[in-house]
N, C-alpha and C positions, 0 to 999 in steps of 0.2 A: 409553453417553453421549457417548460421543467417534465414532459412527459417522456417516458422511456418506451412504451407500447412498440412491443415488436421491432424489439432489440435483444441481443443478446452478451450479458457480461462476466465475465470470467473475474472470479476472486482468488489469488493464490494469498493463501493463509487466509482464509474466510472465516475458518474456526477459531480465529484466537478474537480475543475482548475487540480492540479497533476493527479487523479486520469485519468480526460479524454483524459489527454495527454498521459498515459501508455497504455489505451485502443485503442488510434489511434495508438501508434507504433505496439501494438500485431496484429491491424487489416492488416498495413501496411507490417506485415511480412507474412501476411496469414492464421493468426487464425481468426477463429469464435469468434467473443468475444458479451458473455452475460452481461449486466452492472447491477450489482444490487443496488438498493438505496432506500431511502424514497421517493426524489425531483422526481417526475415521467414527470414533464413536461422540466427537466433539463436531465433528461435521455434521454430522446426522441430526444433530438436537438443534443448529444453526438450520438446515433445511425445514426442518419439523415446526420451527418455529416461523417460519418464512411462509412457509403455508396453512397454518392453522392464520397466520390475518393472510391469506386470502394470495398469496404468492407463487410463484412457480420457482420451486430450486430442485437443485441436483448437485451430487456430491462424490468425488473421484481421487480415489487415493493416487498421490503420486509425489517425489522428492523432488522438489523445486531447481536442485542444485545438480541432475541429472538430463541433460538434454532429451535423452532417448526418452525416459518417460512423459516428459513436454508434450512431446510429439506423439507420443500414445494416446493422452488426455485430451491437444488436441481435434484427433478426428474421434474422441467418443462426445466431445462438445458439440463436432459437428452435423454427428450423426442423432445428436439429441434436438439441437436445436439450429441447425443448418446454416449458421453464422456466429460472428465474434463480433462484435460491435464494441465493448469496454473490455480493457486488461485491468485487474486493480492490481499492482506487488505488494502486498503488505505482510509477507512472513518477513520476520525478525526474530533475532536473539542479539544478548546483550550480557557483559561479564564484567565484575568493578576488577578485576585482577590489573595488579600497581606495574607499571610498563618494567623496572624492572625484572618482576615475577613474570612478564608475560612469557608464555613457550608458542613454537612458531604450529604448533597442532591446534591451540587454542585462537592462533592470529587467523588460520586457514577454516577455521569452524565458522567466526562469524561474518569473515569476507565471502565465504561461501553461500552463507543463509541470505546474509545483508546485501551484498552487489553480485555476487556470481549468478544468483537466482535470477535478479532484474535483467540482467544483460540475456541471459538465456531467453527468459520469459517474451523479451520485445524480441530475438530473433526469432520464436517460436510464431508467438501471434501477431506479430506486429507484422508480420512477411504473409499473412494469413489477410489481414485487414488491406495491406496494399495489395495482394491479388483480387482481394474480392471488386475492388474498384471504387467502393461506395465509401469513404474516409473512415477515421476511428478513434476511438480515444483511449490513452494512456494515462494509468492514473500510478505515479510510483509515491510511494510512501517515506518520505525522509525522514529528517529530525530537528529540533535546535541544537541539536548539538554537531550539527554538520560545518555551521561557521558563525559564528568563532566557535571551534570544540570545547564541550563542559571537561571538567577533571573529572579523572578518575574512570574515564569510559574512551582508552584511548583507542581500543580498535572499531570500536561501536562509532567512536566521531568521526574516524577514518574510511569505515563502509558508509555512512551516510552522504559525507562528503562525496564519494564517489558516486552515490545515488546522485546527488544532484548536476555532476558533471554528464555522466551517460542520458541524463533526461532533458538536457539542452541541447547536449550533442545533438541526441536522435531527434527533437523538435526539428532541427535545422537539418535534418536529414531526411525525414518524414513525409515534413510539411509539402513536398511538390504532391503527393499523393493524398492530400488532405486527412493525415493520420496524425492526432495532435498528441503533443506528449508532454503533458505537467506534472508537478510534483507537489504531494501534500506536505507544508514542514507541523505536524502537528506539537504544540506543548508538550508539558507533563501532563497525562494521559495514567492512572493505575495500573497499567498494562502487568503481565506476568515477568518479564523481561526486564521492569525498571524495579519491581520491589525490593527487592535483594539491594538496592544500595539507597533505597529510600528511609535513613537513617534520621532522628527528628532533629540534627542541625542542616543534614540535608535539605531536610523539607523547610525549618526555617530559613535557609538559603534562597530557597525557589521562591517561597512566598514573597521573601524581600525583593526579588527580579522579578516579579508577574504582578502587573500594576493590577490584574482583577482578583488578582489575592487569593488565588482558590485553585486546585484542580482541574481540568477539563473532562467533562463526561462524554464516554465515546459516543453518545447521542449528538454532541454536538460538530461532530464530524461528518453530520449525510448531507448538512446542505452544499455542500463543498463539493465531495463527490458526487453528488447528482449534478452539481453545475457544470464541473467539468467532463460529466458524462455525456452532458447534453449536447447533440450536434449546434441545437438554436441558441440555448444560451450562452457557450462560451465557443463559438464558431471561428472566433478571431484570436482564438486564447492558446498561444503556445509557447512552448521553454518559457512558464509560469512557474514559481516557486512559492504558492499560495500556503501563510499561516496560519495557523490556527491554535492561537499558542496563549491566548490570555492578555496581549500585548508582552509577552515575555522580549523580542526581537528588536522592542521600541524603546528597550529600558535599558541606560547607560548609569548613571549613578543615582 
């Protein structure tokens, strides 16, 4: 049920902490994985690790906020793997800038990376999945900050709320073509983009609102991404926002 043999997966932002764990999970399940990002050294290391564990991986450089670069990468992926079955949108960035200090260049940068890239990738790779006629799976990476928004990360929260909306909109639009669109909502995982806001008082507050009383480990995202990628395990799952947050979303007081 969770065998992804003979499939091709594209992981945008697959060179990051969370993206690399999800890329590894897809490869471990048998999928050929294309890592897309701008840091080619990190992408190379991710591919080498996947291959050392018996998987198949390749990396391509692209700016996910530019449609023409994504279209170029799609063509390269098709030459390499022949098809696209799964797309994971895992690129992301953040900033703790207070609201009244926020300037529009920072707003644009975060929105471009976190939201615009998702829209463009869904246009480029989603269209190909529909044209192939065999269905597919798009997995967007949202955040517990998407709803309700967290303090100190105004633009990030707004961008991830947009990811939720795009996910559910496209789930409806793509369903007739059997392309499923879902999002994973990770809790607090110690990735690069959130370390800058994790002061001791912030960590204490997070722990008080996380019933499991700890941070998540990137390895704990593997099951969710393989489940959503599998056309057998999640064949009737679309438009879902799947929480992997240690109970954060269930906490009130």
